[in-house]
ROSE-4610 file (N, C-alpha, C; in Angstrom, 1 decimal, always signed):
// ROSE-4610
residu = [M/M/M/T/T/T/T/T/T/S/S/S/T/T/T/E/E/E/G/G/G/P/P/P/Q/Q/Q/G/G/G/L/L/L/F/F/F/G/G/G/E/E/E/L/L/L/Y/Y/Y/L/L/L/R/R/R/S/S/S/T/T/T/R/R/R/P/P/P/F/F/F/L/L/L/P/P/P/E/E/E/A/A/A/V/V/V/S/S/S/D/D/D/A/A/A/E/E/E/G/G/G/A/A/A/Y/Y/Y/L/L/L/S/S/S/R/R/R/Q/Q/Q/L/L/L/E/E/E/G/G/G/V/V/V/P/P/P/G/G/G/A/A/A/L/L/L/L/L/L/D/D/D/V/V/V/G/G/G/C/C/C/G/G/G/H/H/H/G/G/G/R/R/R/H/H/H/L/L/L/A/A/A/R/R/R/L/L/L/A/A/A/A/A/A/F/F/F/H/H/H/G/G/G/R/R/R/L/L/L/V/V/V/G/G/G/L/L/L/D/D/D/F/F/F/D/D/D/V/V/V/R/R/R/S/S/S/L/L/L/D/D/D/E/E/E/A/A/A/R/R/R/A/A/A/H/H/H/A/A/A/P/P/P/V/V/V/A/A/A/R/R/R/G/G/G/S/S/S/F/F/F/F/F/F/A/A/A/L/L/L/P/P/P/F/F/F/R/R/R/D/D/D/G/G/G/A/A/A/F/F/F/G/G/G/S/S/S/A/A/A/F/F/F/S/S/S/W/W/W/Y/Y/Y/N/N/N/T/T/T/L/L/L/G/G/G/T/T/T/F/F/F/P/P/P/D/D/D/A/A/A/A/A/A/V/V/V/P/P/P/L/L/L/A/A/A/L/L/L/A/A/A/E/E/E/V/V/V/A/A/A/R/R/R/C/C/C/V/V/V/R/R/R/P/P/P/G/G/G/G/G/G/W/W/W/F/F/F/I/I/I/V/V/V/H/H/H/G/G/G/S/S/S/S/S/S/K/K/K/A/A/A/G/G/G/A/A/A/E/E/E/R/R/R/Q/Q/Q/P/P/P/E/E/E/A/A/A/S/S/S/F/F/F/D/D/D/G/G/G/T/T/T/L/L/L/P/P/P/D/D/D/G/G/G/A/A/A/H/H/H/L/L/L/E/E/E/E/E/E/R/R/R/V/V/V/R/R/R/Y/Y/Y/D/D/D/A/A/A/G/G/G/T/T/T/G/G/G/R/R/R/D/D/D/E/E/E/L/L/L/T/T/T/R/R/R/A/A/A/L/L/L/T/T/T/L/L/L/P/P/P/D/D/D/G/G/G/R/R/R/F/F/F/M/M/M/A/A/A/A/A/A/S/S/S/F/F/F/F/F/F/I/I/I/R/R/R/Y/Y/Y/Y/Y/Y/A/A/A/T/T/T/D/D/D/E/E/E/W/W/W/E/E/E/A/A/A/L/L/L/L/L/L/D/D/D/A/A/A/A/A/A/G/G/G/F/F/F/M/M/M/V/V/V/K/K/K/W/W/W/V/V/V/H/H/H/G/G/G/A/A/A/L/L/L/D/D/D/G/G/G/S/S/S/A/A/A/P/P/P/S/S/S/D/D/D/A/A/A/S/S/S/V/V/V/D/D/D/L/L/L/I/I/I/V/V/V/G/G/G/A/A/A/Q/Q/Q/R/R/R/R/R/R/G/G/G]
num = [1/1/1/2/2/2/3/3/3/4/4/4/5/5/5/6/6/6/7/7/7/8/8/8/9/9/9/10/10/10/11/11/11/12/12/12/13/13/13/14/14/14/15/15/15/16/16/16/17/17/17/18/18/18/19/19/19/20/20/20/21/21/21/22/22/22/23/23/23/24/24/24/25/25/25/26/26/26/27/27/27/28/28/28/29/29/29/30/30/30/31/31/31/32/32/32/33/33/33/34/34/34/35/35/35/36/36/36/37/37/37/38/38/38/39/39/39/40/40/40/41/41/41/42/42/42/43/43/43/44/44/44/45/45/45/46/46/46/47/47/47/48/48/48/49/49/49/50/50/50/51/51/51/52/52/52/53/53/53/54/54/54/55/55/55/56/56/56/57/57/57/58/58/58/59/59/59/60/60/60/61/61/61/62/62/62/63/63/63/64/64/64/65/65/65/66/66/66/67/67/67/68/68/68/69/69/69/70/70/70/71/71/71/72/72/72/73/73/73/74/74/74/75/75/75/76/76/76/77/77/77/78/78/78/79/79/79/80/80/80/81/81/81/82/82/82/83/83/83/84/84/84/85/85/85/86/86/86/87/87/87/88/88/88/89/89/89/90/90/90/91/91/91/92/92/92/93/93/93/94/94/94/95/95/95/96/96/96/97/97/97/98/98/98/99/99/99/100/100/100/101/101/101/102/102/102/103/103/103/104/104/104/105/105/105/106/106/106/107/107/107/108/108/108/109/109/109/110/110/110/111/111/111/112/112/112/113/113/113/114/114/114/115/115/115/116/116/116/117/117/117/118/118/118/119/119/119/120/120/120/121/121/121/122/122/122/123/123/123/124/124/124/125/125/125/126/126/126/127/127/127/128/128/128/129/129/129/130/130/130/131/131/131/132/132/132/133/133/133/134/134/134/135/135/135/136/136/136/137/137/137/138/138/138/139/139/139/140/140/140/141/141/141/142/142/142/143/143/143/144/144/144/145/145/145/146/146/146/147/147/147/148/148/148/149/149/149/150/150/150/151/151/151/152/152/152/153/153/153/154/154/154/155/155/155/156/156/156/157/157/157/158/158/158/159/159/159/160/160/160/161/161/161/162/162/162/163/163/163/164/164/164/165/165/165/166/166/166/167/167/167/168/168/168/169/169/169/170/170/170/171/171/171/172/172/172/173/173/173/174/174/174/175/175/175/176/176/176/177/177/177/178/178/178/179/179/179/180/180/180/181/181/181/182/182/182/183/183/183/184/184/184/185/185/185/186/186/186/187/187/187/188/188/188/189/189/189/190/190/190/191/191/191/192/192/192/193/193/193/194/194/194/195/195/195/196/196/196/197/197/197/198/198/198/199/199/199/200/200/200/201/201/201/202/202/202/203/203/203/204/204/204/205/205/205/206/206/206/207/207/207/208/208/208/209/209/209/210/210/210/211/211/211/212/212/212/213/213/213/214/214/214/215/215/215/216/216/216/217/217/217/218/218/218/219/219/219/220/220/220/221/221/221/222/222/222/223/223/223/224/224/224/225/225/225/226/226/226/227/227/227/228/228/228/229/229/229/230/230/230/231/231/231/232/232/232/233/233/233/234/234/234/235/235/235/236/236/236/237/237/237/238/238/238/239/239/239/240/240/240/241/241/241/242/242/242/243/243/243/244/244/244]
x = [+0.8/+0.0/+0.9/+0.6/+1.4/+1.1/+2.1/+1.9/+2.5/+2.7/+3.3/+2.3/+2.8/+2.0/+1.2/+1.9/+1.3/+0.2/+0.0/-1.1/-0.5/-1.4/-1.1/-0.6/+0.6/+1.1/+1.3/+1.4/+1.5/+0.2/-0.9/-2.2/-2.3/-1.7/-2.0/-1.3/-1.4/-0.8/-1.6/-0.9/-1.6/-2.5/-2.2/-3.0/-4.3/-4.3/-5.5/-6.4/-5.8/-6.6/-7.3/-6.5/-7.1/-8.1/-7.9/-8.7/-10.0/-9.9/-10.9/-11.9/-11.4/-12.2/-13.4/-13.3/-14.4/-15.6/-15.4/-16.4/-16.9/-16.5/-17.0/-17.7/-18.9/-19.6/-19.8/-19.9/-20.1/-21.3/-22.3/-23.5/-23.2/-22.4/-22.1/-21.3/-20.3/-19.5/-20.3/-21.3/-22.1/-23.0/-23.5/-24.3/-23.5/-22.3/-21.5/-21.1/-20.8/-20.5/-21.6/-22.8/-24.1/-24.3/-24.1/-24.2/-23.3/-22.0/-21.0/-21.3/-21.8/-22.2/-23.4/-24.4/-25.5/-25.0/-24.2/-23.8/-22.9/-22.1/-21.2/-21.6/-22.9/-23.4/-23.3/-22.7/-22.5/-21.4/-20.6/-19.5/-18.4/-17.9/-16.8/-15.5/-14.6/-13.2/-13.0/-11.7/-11.2/-11.7/-11.8/-12.2/-11.1/-10.8/-9.8/-10.3/-9.9/-10.2/-9.1/-9.2/-8.1/-8.1/-7.3/-7.2/-8.0/-7.6/-8.5/-8.4/-7.3/-7.2/-7.1/-7.8/-7.7/-8.6/-9.3/-10.0/-11.5/-12.1/-13.5/-14.4/-14.1/-14.9/-14.5/-13.2/-12.8/-13.5/-13.7/-14.4/-15.9/-16.4/-17.9/-18.3/-17.4/-17.6/-17.5/-18.3/-18.2/-18.4/-19.3/-19.5/-18.4/-17.4/-16.2/-14.9/-15.3/-14.3/-13.4/-12.1/-11.2/-10.8/-11.5/-11.1/-11.1/-10.8/-10.9/-9.4/-8.9/-7.6/-7.7/-6.9/-6.9/-5.5/-5.4/-4.2/-4.2/-3.1/-2.9/-1.4/-1.1/+0.2/+0.7/-0.4/-0.1/+0.1/+1.3/+1.7/+0.8/+0.6/-0.2/-1.6/-2.2/-3.6/-3.6/-2.6/-2.5/-2.3/-1.7/-1.5/-2.9/-3.9/-5.2/-5.9/-5.8/-6.6/-6.3/-5.1/-4.7/-5.4/-6.1/-6.9/-8.2/-8.5/-9.8/-9.6/-8.5/-8.2/-6.8/-6.3/-4.9/-4.8/-3.6/-3.5/-2.0/-2.0/-0.6/-0.3/+0.9/+1.4/+2.0/+1.5/+2.1/+1.6/+2.2/+1.8/+0.5/-0.4/-1.6/-1.3/-0.1/+0.3/+1.2/+1.4/+2.1/+1.6/+0.3/-0.2/+0.5/+0.8/+1.6/+0.9/+0.1/-0.7/-0.6/-0.8/-0.7/-1.9/-1.8/-2.9/-4.1/-5.3/-6.5/-6.6/-5.9/-5.9/-7.3/-8.1/-9.3/-10.5/-11.6/-12.9/-13.6/-13.2/-13.8/-13.0/-13.3/-12.5/-13.4/-13.0/-13.7/-12.8/-13.1/-12.3/-13.3/-13.2/-14.2/-13.6/-14.5/-14.2/-13.3/-13.5/-12.7/-11.3/-11.0/-9.5/-8.8/-9.5/-8.8/-8.8/-9.7/-9.7/-8.6/-7.7/-6.6/-5.3/-5.4/-4.2/-4.5/-3.4/-3.4/-4.1/-4.8/-5.7/-4.8/-3.6/-2.8/-2.5/-2.6/-2.2/-3.4/-4.6/-5.8/-5.9/-5.6/-5.7/-4.6/-3.5/-2.5/-3.0/-3.7/-4.3/-5.4/-6.2/-7.3/-6.8/-5.8/-5.1/-4.6/-4.1/-3.6/-4.7/-5.8/-7.0/-7.5/-7.6/-8.1/-7.2/-5.9/-5.0/-5.2/-5.6/-5.7/-7.1/-8.1/-9.5/-9.7/-10.2/-10.4/-11.6/-11.6/-12.7/-14.0/-14.9/-16.3/-16.4/-15.3/-15.3/-15.8/-16.1/-16.6/-15.6/-15.8/-15.0/-16.0/-16.1/-17.0/-16.2/-16.5/-15.6/-16.6/-16.2/-17.0/-16.3/-17.1/-16.6/-17.8/-17.4/-18.5/-19.0/-20.3/-20.9/-20.3/-20.0/-19.5/-20.6/-21.8/-22.9/-22.9/-22.4/-22.4/-21.3/-20.2/-19.1/-19.6/-20.3/-20.8/-21.7/-22.6/-23.6/-22.9/-21.8/-21.1/-19.6/-19.2/-17.8/-16.8/-17.2/-16.3/-16.9/-16.1/-16.4/-15.3/-15.5/-14.5/-15.0/-14.0/-14.3/-13.2/-13.6/-12.7/-13.3/-12.8/-13.4/-12.6/-13.1/-12.4/-13.0/-12.2/-12.5/-12.8/-13.4/-13.7/-12.5/-11.3/-10.1/-9.4/-10.0/-9.4/-8.5/-8.2/-7.4/-8.3/-7.5/-8.2/-7.9/-9.0/-8.9/-9.4/-8.5/-8.9/-8.8/-9.8/-9.8/-10.4/-9.9/-10.5/-10.6/-11.7/-12.0/-12.5/-11.9/-12.3/-12.5/-13.6/-13.8/-13.4/-12.6/-12.2/-13.0/-13.9/-14.7/-13.9/-12.9/-12.0/-11.3/-10.9/-10.2/-11.1/-12.3/-13.1/-12.6/-11.8/-11.2/-11.6/-11.8/-11.7/-10.3/-9.8/-8.5/-8.6/-7.9/-8.0/-6.8/-6.8/-5.8/-6.3/-5.5/-5.9/-4.9/-5.2/-4.2/-4.8/-4.0/-4.4/-3.4/-3.9/-3.2/-3.6/-2.7/-3.0/-3.0/-3.7/-3.7/-2.3/-1.3/+0.0/+0.9/+0.3/+0.9/+1.5/+1.6/+2.1/+1.2/+1.8/+1.1/+1.4/+0.2/+0.4/-0.5/+0.1/-0.7/-0.4/-1.4/-1.2/-2.1/-1.7/-2.5/-2.7/-3.9/-4.2/-5.4/-5.8/-7.0/-7.8/-9.1/-9.9/-10.6/-10.4/-10.9/-12.3/-13.3/-14.7/-14.9/-15.2/-15.4/-16.9/-17.3/-18.8/-18.9/-20.1/-20.4/-19.7/-19.8/-19.2/-17.7/-17.1/-15.7/-15.3/-16.0/-15.8/-16.1/-17.0/-17.3/-16.1/-15.6/-14.5/-13.2/-12.9/-11.7/-11.8/-13.0/-13.1/-13.2/-13.7/-13.7/-12.3/-11.6/-10.1/-9.3/-9.7/-8.9/-9.4/-10.5/-11.0/-12.3/-13.0/-14.2/-15.4/-16.6/-17.8/-18.7/-19.1/-20.0/-21.4/-21.9/-23.2/-24.2/-23.9/-24.8/-24.0/-24.9/-24.4/-25.5/-25.0/-25.9/-25.6/-26.5/-26.3/-26.4/-26.7/-26.8/-26.7/-26.6/-26.5/-27.8/-28.9/-30.1/-30.3/-29.3/-29.4/-30.1/-30.5/-31.1/-30.2/-30.8/-30.1/-29.5/-28.4/-27.7/-28.7/-28.6/-29.4/-28.6/-29.1/-28.4/-28.3/-29.1/-29.1/-28.3/-27.7/-26.9/-25.6/-25.3/-24.0/-22.9/-23.4/-22.4/-22.5/-21.5/-21.5/-20.8/-21.5/-21.0/-21.2/-20.1/-20.1/-19.7/-20.6/-20.3/-19.9/-18.7/-18.3/-17.8/-17.9/-17.5/-16.4/-15.5/-14.2/-14.5/-14.2/-14.4/-13.4/-13.8/-12.9/-12.7]
y = [-1.2/+0.0/+1.2/+2.1/+3.3/+4.2/+4.9/+6.0/+7.3/+7.3/+8.6/+9.7/+10.9/+12.1/+12.3/+12.0/+12.2/+11.2/+10.2/+9.2/+8.0/+7.1/+5.8/+5.8/+6.3/+6.5/+5.3/+4.0/+2.8/+2.5/+3.1/+2.8/+3.6/+4.8/+5.6/+5.3/+6.2/+5.8/+4.8/+3.9/+3.0/+2.1/+1.6/+0.7/+1.4/+2.6/+3.3/+3.5/+4.1/+4.4/+3.2/+2.1/+0.9/+0.1/+0.2/-0.6/+0.3/+1.6/+2.4/+2.9/+3.3/+4.0/+3.1/+1.7/+0.9/+1.0/+1.5/+1.6/+3.0/+3.9/+5.3/+5.6/+5.1/+5.4/+6.8/+7.1/+8.5/+9.2/+8.4/+9.0/+9.5/+8.8/+9.2/+10.5/+10.5/+11.8/+13.0/+12.7/+13.7/+14.3/+13.4/+13.8/+14.6/+14.1/+14.8/+16.3/+16.3/+17.6/+18.6/+18.0/+18.9/+19.4/+18.5/+18.8/+20.0/+19.8/+20.9/+22.2/+22.1/+23.3/+24.1/+23.3/+23.9/+24.4/+23.8/+24.3/+25.5/+25.6/+26.8/+27.8/+27.7/+28.7/+30.1/+31.0/+32.4/+32.7/+31.7/+32.0/+32.6/+33.8/+34.4/+33.8/+34.2/+33.7/+32.4/+31.9/+30.7/+29.5/+28.3/+27.1/+26.1/+25.5/+24.5/+23.2/+22.2/+20.8/+20.2/+19.9/+19.3/+17.8/+17.3/+15.8/+15.6/+16.2/+16.2/+14.9/+14.0/+12.8/+13.0/+12.2/+12.3/+13.3/+14.1/+15.2/+15.0/+14.0/+13.7/+14.8/+15.5/+16.6/+18.0/+18.1/+19.3/+19.3/+18.2/+18.1/+18.4/+18.5/+18.6/+20.0/+20.9/+22.2/+23.3/+23.3/+24.2/+25.6/+25.8/+27.1/+27.8/+27.1/+27.7/+27.8/+27.6/+27.7/+28.9/+28.7/+29.8/+30.2/+29.6/+29.9/+28.6/+27.5/+26.2/+25.7/+25.1/+24.6/+23.3/+22.3/+21.0/+20.8/+20.1/+19.8/+18.4/+17.7/+16.3/+16.1/+14.8/+14.5/+13.4/+12.8/+11.7/+12.2/+11.9/+12.4/+11.8/+10.5/+9.8/+10.4/+10.6/+11.2/+12.6/+13.4/+14.7/+14.8/+13.8/+13.8/+13.9/+13.2/+13.2/+14.5/+14.9/+16.0/+17.3/+17.5/+18.8/+19.0/+18.0/+18.2/+18.9/+19.1/+19.7/+21.1/+21.3/+22.6/+22.7/+23.8/+24.0/+23.1/+22.4/+21.6/+21.9/+21.6/+21.6/+20.4/+20.0/+18.9/+19.4/+18.9/+19.4/+18.7/+19.0/+18.5/+19.0/+18.2/+18.6/+19.4/+19.4/+20.0/+21.2/+21.5/+22.8/+23.2/+23.6/+23.9/+25.0/+24.8/+25.7/+26.9/+27.5/+28.7/+29.8/+31.0/+32.1/+32.2/+32.9/+33.0/+33.7/+33.1/+33.6/+33.6/+32.6/+32.6/+32.1/+31.4/+30.9/+31.4/+31.5/+31.8/+30.7/+29.4/+28.2/+27.1/+25.9/+24.7/+23.5/+22.3/+21.1/+20.0/+18.9/+17.7/+16.5/+15.6/+14.6/+13.2/+12.3/+10.8/+10.3/+10.8/+10.3/+10.7/+11.7/+12.1/+12.3/+13.1/+13.4/+12.2/+11.2/+10.0/+9.0/+9.3/+8.5/+8.9/+9.9/+10.4/+10.0/+9.8/+9.6/+10.7/+10.4/+11.4/+12.6/+12.5/+13.6/+14.6/+14.0/+14.8/+15.7/+15.3/+15.9/+17.4/+17.7/+19.2/+20.0/+19.4/+20.2/+20.4/+19.5/+19.7/+20.7/+20.6/+21.6/+23.0/+23.1/+24.4/+25.1/+24.2/+24.7/+25.1/+24.4/+24.8/+26.1/+26.2/+27.5/+28.7/+28.5/+29.5/+30.0/+29.1/+29.4/+29.9/+29.7/+30.2/+31.5/+32.4/+33.8/+33.8/+34.7/+34.8/+34.8/+34.1/+34.0/+33.0/+32.4/+31.4/+30.0/+29.1/+27.8/+26.7/+25.7/+24.4/+23.3/+22.4/+21.3/+20.0/+19.2/+18.0/+16.8/+15.8/+14.6/+13.4/+12.6/+11.3/+10.3/+9.0/+8.0/+8.0/+7.7/+7.6/+6.5/+6.7/+5.6/+4.6/+4.9/+4.0/+2.8/+3.2/+2.1/+1.1/+1.5/+0.6/-0.2/+0.4/-0.3/-1.4/-1.1/-2.1/-3.3/-3.1/-4.1/-4.0/-4.6/-4.4/-5.2/-6.1/-6.9/-7.0/-6.9/-7.0/-7.5/-8.0/-8.4/-8.4/-8.3/-8.4/-9.3/-10.1/-11.0/-11.2/-10.4/-10.6/-9.9/-10.0/-9.4/-8.1/-7.1/-5.8/-5.7/-4.7/-4.5/-4.6/-4.2/-4.2/-5.6/-6.5/-7.9/-8.1/-7.0/-7.2/-7.9/-8.6/-9.3/-8.6/-8.2/-7.5/-8.3/-8.3/-8.9/-7.8/-7.6/-6.6/-7.2/-6.9/-7.3/-6.1/-5.9/-4.8/-5.2/-4.6/-4.9/-3.6/-3.3/-2.1/-2.3/-1.4/-1.3/-0.2/-0.7/+0.4/+1.2/+0.7/+1.5/+2.7/+2.5/+3.6/+4.3/+3.8/+4.3/+4.2/+3.2/+2.9/+1.7/+1.7/+0.5/+0.2/-1.0/-1.5/-2.3/-1.9/-2.6/-3.1/-4.2/-4.7/-4.8/-4.5/-4.5/-5.0/-6.0/-6.7/-6.7/-6.4/-6.2/-7.0/-7.9/-8.6/-8.2/-7.5/-6.9/-8.0/-7.8/-8.7/-9.1/-8.1/-8.4/-9.2/-9.6/-10.3/-9.5/-8.2/-7.4/-7.5/-7.4/-7.5/-6.3/-5.7/-4.5/-4.8/-4.3/-4.5/-3.3/-3.1/-2.1/-2.3/-2.0/-1.9/-0.5/-0.1/+1.3/+1.3/+2.5/+2.7/+3.9/+3.8/+5.0/+5.2/+6.5/+6.8/+7.5/+7.1/+7.7/+8.6/+9.9/+10.8/+11.0/+11.1/+11.5/+13.0/+13.4/+14.9/+15.7/+15.2/+16.0/+16.1/+15.0/+15.0/+16.1/+16.1/+17.1/+18.5/+18.7/+20.0/+20.5/+19.6/+20.0/+20.3/+19.4/+19.6/+20.9/+21.2/+22.3/+23.6/+23.5/+24.7/+25.1/+24.0/+24.3/+24.9/+24.6/+25.2/+26.5/+27.0/+28.3/+28.3/+27.2/+27.1/+26.9/+27.4/+27.1/+26.3/+25.1/+24.2/+24.9/+24.9/+25.6/+24.5/+23.4/+22.3/+21.0/+20.0/+18.6/+17.8/+17.2/+16.4/+14.8/+14.0/+12.6/+12.0/+12.9/+12.4/+13.6/+13.4/+14.4/+15.2/+14.7/+15.4/+16.4/+16.6/+17.5/+17.1/+15.9/+15.3/+15.2/+15.2/+15.1/+13.7/+13.6/+12.3/+11.4/+10.1/+9.2/+7.9/+6.9/+5.6/+4.9/+5.3/+4.6/+5.4/+6.5/+7.3/+6.6/+6.9/+6.4/+7.4/+8.7/+9.8/+10.6/+11.4/+12.5/+13.7/+14.7/+15.9/+17.1/+17.8/+18.9/+20.2/+21.2/+22.6/+23.5/+24.1/+25.0/+26.3/+27.3/+28.7/+29.2/+29.8/+30.3/+31.6/+31.5/+32.7/+33.7/+35.0/+36.1/+37.0]
z = [+0.0/+0.0/+0.0/-0.8/-0.9/+0.2/+0.7/+1.7/+1.1/-0.1/-0.8/-0.6/-0.3/-0.3/-1.6/-2.7/-4.0/-4.4/-3.5/-3.8/-4.5/-4.9/-5.4/-6.8/-7.0/-8.3/-9.1/-8.5/-9.2/-9.9/-9.5/-10.2/-11.5/-11.6/-12.7/-13.9/-14.9/-16.2/-17.0/-17.7/-18.6/-17.8/-16.6/-15.8/-15.5/-15.0/-14.6/-15.8/-16.9/-18.1/-18.7/-18.8/-19.4/-18.6/-17.3/-16.4/-15.8/-16.0/-15.4/-16.5/-17.6/-18.6/-19.1/-19.2/-19.5/-18.6/-17.4/-16.3/-16.2/-17.1/-17.1/-18.5/-18.7/-19.9/-20.2/-21.5/-21.9/-21.2/-21.1/-20.4/-19.0/-18.3/-16.9/-17.0/-17.8/-17.9/-18.4/-19.3/-19.8/-18.6/-17.8/-16.7/-15.6/-15.4/-14.4/-15.0/-16.2/-16.8/-16.7/-17.0/-16.9/-15.4/-14.5/-13.1/-12.7/-13.1/-12.7/-13.4/-14.6/-15.4/-14.7/-14.2/-13.4/-12.2/-11.4/-10.1/-10.1/-11.2/-11.4/-12.4/-12.8/-13.8/-13.3/-14.1/-13.7/-12.8/-12.3/-11.4/-12.2/-12.0/-12.7/-12.6/-13.5/-13.4/-13.9/-13.8/-14.3/-13.4/-14.0/-13.3/-13.3/-12.2/-12.1/-11.8/-12.6/-12.4/-11.7/-10.4/-9.5/-9.7/-10.4/-10.7/-11.9/-13.0/-14.3/-14.9/-14.7/-15.4/-16.9/-17.7/-19.1/-19.7/-18.8/-19.4/-19.7/-19.0/-19.4/-19.0/-17.9/-17.5/-18.3/-18.5/-19.3/-20.7/-21.2/-22.6/-22.5/-21.3/-21.2/-20.5/-20.4/-19.7/-20.7/-21.8/-22.9/-22.4/-21.3/-20.9/-20.3/-20.0/-19.4/-20.4/-21.7/-22.7/-22.6/-22.6/-22.6/-21.1/-20.2/-18.7/-17.9/-18.6/-17.9/-17.9/-16.7/-16.6/-15.8/-16.3/-15.7/-15.0/-13.8/-13.1/-12.8/-13.0/-12.6/-12.6/-12.0/-11.9/-12.9/-13.5/-14.4/-15.8/-16.4/-17.7/-18.8/-18.7/-19.7/-19.9/-18.7/-18.7/-19.2/-18.8/-19.3/-20.9/-21.4/-22.8/-23.6/-22.9/-23.5/-23.1/-21.9/-21.4/-22.1/-22.5/-23.2/-24.5/-25.0/-26.2/-25.9/-24.7/-24.3/-23.6/-23.0/-22.3/-22.0/-21.6/-21.0/-19.7/-19.6/-18.4/-17.8/-16.6/-15.9/-15.2/-15.2/-14.4/-13.1/-12.0/-10.7/-9.5/-8.4/-7.1/-6.6/-6.0/-5.4/-4.2/-3.7/-2.4/-2.6/-3.9/-4.2/-5.6/-5.7/-7.0/-7.7/-9.1/-9.8/-10.3/-9.4/-9.7/-8.6/-9.1/-8.1/-7.2/-6.1/-5.2/-5.8/-5.6/-6.2/-7.7/-8.3/-9.7/-10.3/-9.5/-10.0/-9.3/-10.0/-9.4/-8.8/-9.2/-8.6/-9.0/-8.3/-8.6/-8.3/-8.8/-8.4/-8.4/-7.7/-7.7/-7.6/-8.6/-8.8/-8.7/-8.5/-8.7/-7.6/-6.3/-5.2/-5.3/-6.0/-6.2/-4.9/-4.0/-2.7/-1.8/-2.1/-1.2/-1.5/-2.4/-2.8/-2.0/-1.1/-0.4/+1.1/+1.8/+3.2/+3.9/+5.0/+5.8/+6.1/+6.5/+6.9/+5.7/+4.5/+3.4/+2.8/+3.1/+2.5/+3.0/+4.3/+4.6/+3.8/+3.5/+2.7/+1.3/+0.7/-0.6/-0.6/+0.4/+0.5/+0.7/+1.5/+1.7/+0.5/-0.4/-1.7/-2.6/-2.6/-3.4/-2.8/-1.6/-0.9/-1.3/-1.4/-1.7/-3.2/-4.0/-5.4/-5.8/-5.0/-5.2/-4.5/-5.2/-4.6/-3.7/-2.7/-1.7/-2.4/-1.9/-2.5/-3.6/-4.0/-5.0/-4.5/-5.4/-5.0/-5.2/-4.4/-4.6/-4.4/-5.4/-5.4/-5.3/-4.3/-4.1/-4.2/-4.9/-5.1/-4.5/-3.9/-3.4/-3.4/-3.2/-3.1/-1.7/-1.5/-0.2/+0.6/+1.8/+2.7/+2.9/+2.8/+3.0/+2.1/+0.8/-0.2/+0.1/+0.6/+1.1/+2.2/+3.1/+4.3/+4.0/+2.9/+2.5/+1.8/+1.1/+0.4/+0.8/+1.9/+2.3/+1.5/+0.7/-0.1/-1.5/-2.5/-3.9/-4.7/-5.9/-6.8/-8.2/-9.1/-10.6/-11.2/-12.1/-12.8/-14.2/-15.2/-16.5/-17.5/-18.7/-19.9/-20.3/-20.5/-21.0/-22.5/-22.9/-24.4/-25.2/-24.7/-25.6/-25.5/-24.9/-24.7/-23.6/-22.8/-21.6/-20.5/-19.6/-18.5/-17.2/-16.5/-15.3/-14.1/-13.1/-11.8/-10.7/-9.9/-8.8/-7.6/-6.5/-5.2/-4.3/-3.7/-2.8/-1.4/-0.4/+1.0/+1.7/+2.3/+3.1/+4.5/+5.0/+6.4/+7.1/+7.9/+8.6/+9.6/+10.1/+11.1/+10.4/+9.2/+8.5/+7.5/+7.2/+6.2/+4.8/+4.6/+3.3/+2.6/+1.4/+0.5/+0.2/+0.5/+0.2/-1.1/-2.1/-3.4/-4.0/-4.7/-5.5/-6.9/-7.9/-9.3/-10.2/-11.0/-11.9/-13.3/-14.2/-15.7/-16.5/-17.3/-18.3/-19.6/-20.4/-21.7/-22.8/-23.9/-25.0/-25.5/-25.4/-25.9/-24.8/-23.7/-22.7/-21.5/-21.7/-20.6/-19.3/-18.2/-16.9/-16.1/-15.5/-14.6/-13.3/-12.2/-11.0/-10.1/-9.1/-8.1/-7.0/-5.8/-4.6/-4.2/-3.7/-3.4/-2.5/-2.1/-1.3/-1.8/-1.4/-1.6/-0.2/+0.3/+1.5/+1.3/+2.1/+1.9/+3.2/+3.0/+4.0/+4.2/+5.4/+5.7/+5.7/+5.6/+5.5/+6.6/+7.9/+8.9/+8.8/+8.2/+8.0/+7.0/+5.8/+4.8/+5.3/+6.2/+6.7/+7.6/+8.4/+9.3/+8.4/+7.4/+6.6/+5.8/+5.2/+4.4/+5.3/+6.5/+7.3/+7.7/+8.0/+8.4/+7.2/+6.0/+4.8/+4.5/+5.0/+4.7/+3.8/+3.8/+3.0/+4.0/+3.5/+4.3/+3.4/+3.9/+3.2/+3.1/+1.8/+1.6/+1.2/+0.6/+0.3/+0.2/+0.3/+0.2/-0.6/-1.7/-2.5/-2.5/-2.6/-2.6/-4.0/-5.0/-6.4/-7.3/-8.6/-9.5/-9.8/-9.2/-9.4/-8.2/-7.4/-6.3/-5.0/-5.0/-3.8/-2.6/-1.4/-0.2/+0.0/+0.6/+0.9/+1.7/+1.5/+2.2/+2.3/+3.1/+3.1/+1.8/+0.8/-0.5/-1.5/-1.1/-2.0/-2.5/-3.7/-4.2/-4.1/-4.3/-4.3/-3.1/-2.8/-1.9/-2.4/-2.7/-3.4/-2.5/-2.2/-1.3/-2.0/-1.8/-2.4/-1.3/-1.4/-0.4/-1.0/-0.2/-0.7/+0.1/-0.6/+0.0/+0.9/+2.1/+3.0/+2.6/+2.8/+2.4/+3.6]
């Protein structure tokens, strides 16, 4: 298990893209892009995608054309993302932007849950530094309730490109983490594997973390339709405003 501040780097690159993309259908990315566009409608200034990956959200935020920037650490993902918007490679804990450079920011798909607990306040402090007072930060994670309902899961099958994926997931209620192992055998015989975790935060945990970073939580959604979180929710989406 990685304990690197930068997160589970062994997962990213080709392994991440080839093993994750098949489970992210276009309709899901379209719905997420529409949600973000609604929530950030009319917000002035540039918008930062913290952990943009291969740019699936950058490609769907047309309303922010010309003022959208993606940030990630993975070179392979950024090679794809830059087709949709300007991108920067850098540390989540020393963002390569000036103070107050952005009117708003978002971080999706459990990005912040891949870092050790002690590192998350550092990342949030950097986001707060780069978002001007009054600006918004939207953070997405999976609902902890979902992991509690199904504490163990696995996948063993062939992906559309012919690669064979094996994954094992076990939820640790004590740490709030899914502990995962992922192994991918490509059609050309190459083998890739990584162990990593995803930390799921409850609403009160996000409120405390964001408050300490200088944000005030304004709303919490349990789905893209804006409904309140419940025990049946898959998502936990928090909207917070930068205090000034």
